[in-house]
C-alpha positions in Angstrom: 12.9 62.7 -0.2 12.1 61.6 3.4 14.9 61.0 5.9 14.8 57.4 7.1 16.7 54.8 8.9 19.4 54.9 11.6 21.4 58.2 11.8 24.5 58.4 13.9 25.0 61.6 16.0 28.7 61.0 15.9 30.9 61.8 18.9 33.8 64.3 18.8 37.0 62.5 19.9 39.4 64.5 22.0 43.0 63.8 23.0 44.9 66.2 25.3 42.1 68.7 24.9 42.5 68.8 21.1 40.4 67.3 18.3 41.7 63.8 17.6 41.5 63.7 13.8 43.1 60.2 13.6 40.4 58.7 15.8 37.7 60.7 14.0 38.7 59.3 10.6 38.7 55.8 12.1 35.1 56.3 13.3 33.9 57.6 9.9 35.5 54.6 8.1 34.1 52.2 10.6 30.5 53.3 10.5 30.3 54.0 6.8 29.7 50.3 6.0 27.5 49.4 8.9 24.2 50.3 7.2 23.5 53.6 8.8 21.7 56.2 6.7 24.1 59.1 7.5 26.2 61.1 10.0 25.2 64.0 12.2 28.3 65.7 13.7 28.2 68.5 16.2 25.1 67.4 18.0 24.6 67.0 21.7 26.5 63.7 21.5 29.3 65.6 19.7 29.6 68.0 22.7 29.0 70.9 20.4 28.7 73.5 23.2 32.4 72.9 24.2 33.8 73.5 20.7 35.3 76.8 19.6 34.2 78.5 16.4 37.4 77.2 14.7 36.7 73.6 15.8 33.1 73.9 14.7 34.2 74.6 11.1 37.1 72.2 11.2 34.8 69.3 12.3 32.5 70.0 9.3 35.5 70.1 7.0 37.0 66.9 8.4 33.7 65.1 8.3 33.2 65.8 4.6 36.8 64.9 3.8 36.8 61.6 5.6 33.3 60.7 4.6 34.2 61.4 0.9 30.5 61.5 -0.2 29.8 58.0 1.1 26.8 59.0 3.2 24.7 62.2 3.6 25.6 64.6 6.4 23.4 66.8 8.5 25.3 69.1 10.8 24.2 70.2 14.3 23.7 74.0 14.2 21.6 75.4 17.0 21.5 78.2 19.6 19.3 80.7 21.4 20.1 83.7 19.3 18.5 83.4 15.9 20.9 85.8 14.2 24.0 83.9 15.5 22.5 80.5 14.4 22.0 81.9 10.9 25.7 83.0 10.8 26.8 79.5 11.7 24.5 78.1 9.1 26.2 80.3 6.5 29.5 78.7 7.5 28.1 75.2 7.1 26.8 76.1 3.7 30.4 76.3 2.3 30.5 72.5 2.6 28.7 69.8 0.7 26.3 68.9 3.5 22.7 67.8 3.0 21.3 69.9 5.8 21.3 70.9 9.5 19.9 69.5 12.7 18.8 72.5 14.8 17.6 72.4 18.4 14.8 74.6 19.8 16.2 77.8 21.3 17.1 77.1 24.9 17.3 79.0 28.2 15.4 82.1 27.1 12.3 79.9 26.8 10.4 81.6 23.9 6.7 81.0 23.3 5.3 79.1 20.3 5.3 82.2 18.2 9.0 82.8 19.0 9.9 79.2 18.1 8.0 79.5 14.9 9.8 82.7 14.0 13.2 81.3 14.9 12.9 78.3 12.5 11.1 80.3 9.8 13.9 82.9 9.8 16.6 80.2 9.5 14.7 78.5 6.7 14.4 81.7 4.8 18.2 82.3 5.0 19.4 78.9 3.7 18.7 76.4 0.9 19.8 73.6 3.3 17.3 71.0 4.6 16.4 71.6 8.2 15.6 68.9 10.8 14.2 70.5 13.9 15.1 69.1 17.3 12.5 69.2 20.1 14.0 68.3 23.5 12.3 70.3 26.3 14.0 68.7 29.2 17.3 70.3 27.9 15.9 73.5 26.4 13.2 74.4 28.9 10.5 74.8 26.3 8.4 72.3 24.3 7.6 72.8 20.6 3.9 71.9 20.4 2.5 69.8 17.6 0.5 72.7 16.2 3.8 74.6 15.8 5.4 71.6 14.2 2.6 71.4 11.7 2.9 75.0 10.8 6.7 74.8 10.3 6.4 71.6 8.2 4.7 73.7 5.6 8.0 75.5 4.9 9.6 73.8 2.0 13.1 73.2 3.4 11.9 72.2 7.0 11.9 68.5 6.3 11.8 66.7 9.6 11.8 66.5 13.4 14.1 64.8 15.9 11.5 64.1 18.6 12.6 64.0 22.2 9.5 65.8 23.6 9.3 63.4 26.6 5.5 63.2 26.2 4.3 59.9 24.7 0.9 61.3 24.1 2.3 64.2 22.0 4.6 61.8 20.1 1.7 59.4 19.4 -0.6 62.2 18.2 2.1 63.4 15.8 2.9 59.9 14.5 -0.8 59.2 14.0 -1.3 62.4 12.0 2.1 63.1 10.4 2.7 66.2 8.2 3.0 65.4 4.5 6.5 64.7 3.2 8.0 65.2 6.6 10.2 62.8 8.5 9.7 62.0 12.2 12.7 60.5 13.8 13.1 59.7 17.5 16.0 60.8 19.5 14.9 58.8 22.5 16.8 55.6 22.0 14.5 53.4 24.0 11.5 54.5 21.9 13.1 53.5 18.6 11.1 50.3 18.2 7.8 51.9 19.3 8.3 54.9 17.0 8.9 52.7 14.0 5.9 50.5 14.7 3.7 53.6 14.9 4.9 54.9 11.5 8.0 56.8 12.4 10.8 57.1 9.9 13.8 56.3 11.9 16.1 57.4 14.8 19.0 59.7 15.6 20.5 57.4 18.2 23.6 57.9 20.3 23.5 54.3 21.4 23.9 53.1 17.8 27.6 53.8 18.2 27.5 50.3 19.6 25.8 47.2 18.2 25.1 49.3 15.1 24.1 46.5 12.8 21.4 45.4 15.3 19.8 48.9 15.3 19.9 48.8 11.5 18.4 45.3 11.4 15.5 46.3 13.7 14.7 49.1 11.2 14.9 46.8 8.2 12.8 44.1 9.8 10.0 46.5 10.8 10.0 48.0 7.3 9.6 44.4 6.0 6.7 43.9 8.4 8.6 41.2 10.2 7.8 42.4 13.7 8.5 39.1 15.4 12.1 39.1 14.2 12.5 42.8 14.9 11.4 42.3 18.5 13.8 39.5 19.1 16.7 41.7 18.0 15.3 44.7 19.9 15.0 43.0 23.3 18.7 42.8 24.1 19.2 46.3 22.8 16.4 47.6 25.1 18.3 46.0 28.0 21.6 47.6 27.3 20.6 51.1 26.1 19.9 52.4 29.7 23.5 51.7 30.7 24.7 54.2 28.1 22.6 56.9 29.8 23.4 56.0 33.4 25.8 58.9 33.4 25.8 62.0 31.1 26.0 61.3 27.4 28.4 60.8 25.6 30.9 59.8 28.3 29.6 56.1 28.6 29.7 55.8 24.8 33.2 57.2 24.6 34.4 54.8 27.2 33.1 51.9 25.2 34.6 53.2 22.0 38.0 53.4 23.6 37.7 49.9 24.9 36.9 48.8 21.4 40.0 50.7 20.1 37.8 52.9 17.9 39.1 56.0 19.6 42.4 56.6 21.4 40.9 58.4 24.4 37.5 58.6 26.2 38.2 62.2 27.1 35.3 64.6 27.4 35.3 68.3 28.0 34.1 70.0 31.2 31.5 70.4 32.4 31.2 66.7 31.5 33.5 64.2 33.2 34.6 60.6 32.6 32.4 57.9 33.9 32.6 56.2 37.3 34.5 52.9 37.9 31.1 51.3 38.8 29.7 52.1 35.4 32.9 50.9 33.7 32.4 47.5 35.3 28.8 47.2 34.0 29.8 48.4 30.5 32.7 45.9 30.4 30.1 43.1 30.7 28.2 44.2 27.6 31.4 44.6 25.6 32.6 41.0 26.2 
């Protein structure tokens, strides 16, 4: 079954440097009936690098408890040591999750053979579905389309979150997609374009806000009503850049606190809370 629609890479709420479970449950309940296709905790937007091993497992447990089987869950599990990633995947397997979202190995900059071996090794060690995450401007290395095609032949590697930053590479993949393989954009501004070129959906931090509009864009395009989809998309296209003016997810967290969906917009170092100038701009779109 292909992965489609709008997926929420849900934030991790903090309060006094601790996980804020009350706010997290509020978020799960709020988004469960907004039309999204599922949750992805512990991704980049979830500030996964700042969580302890205990918090990593606790967030999975709380996600499953609060979600209560309402929507499928893919958990962010990535790293630059293949063996350590596999150990974390084994922890995730204890819970009733659908699969994992796993970023390309970062910092050590492996070649294409190393990237292939990394994901192949993970796939061989778990029955979970795997969505790969290609984001070279964060990891330092690009997963080329040829490597994606090879990995798509592995049964439980089922999709890609595409943030390659190269529209030509993205277009070539969308024009010649692997069979039974989902291509989802992680570049929020490319959501409309990706869908019109045959993409299956998006994993979108900005869909924390105006969620129903993102879902409606997806639905209208799938109904071949591009005119209506574009009318909905234009105001989204204008506001999305504000959410990335400063490092994600700080702007999103500010908005969520203003909307009383979380108790605090706290982020963990090395991230910091947003500037007063950006707060003023965001306040305008929240009115």
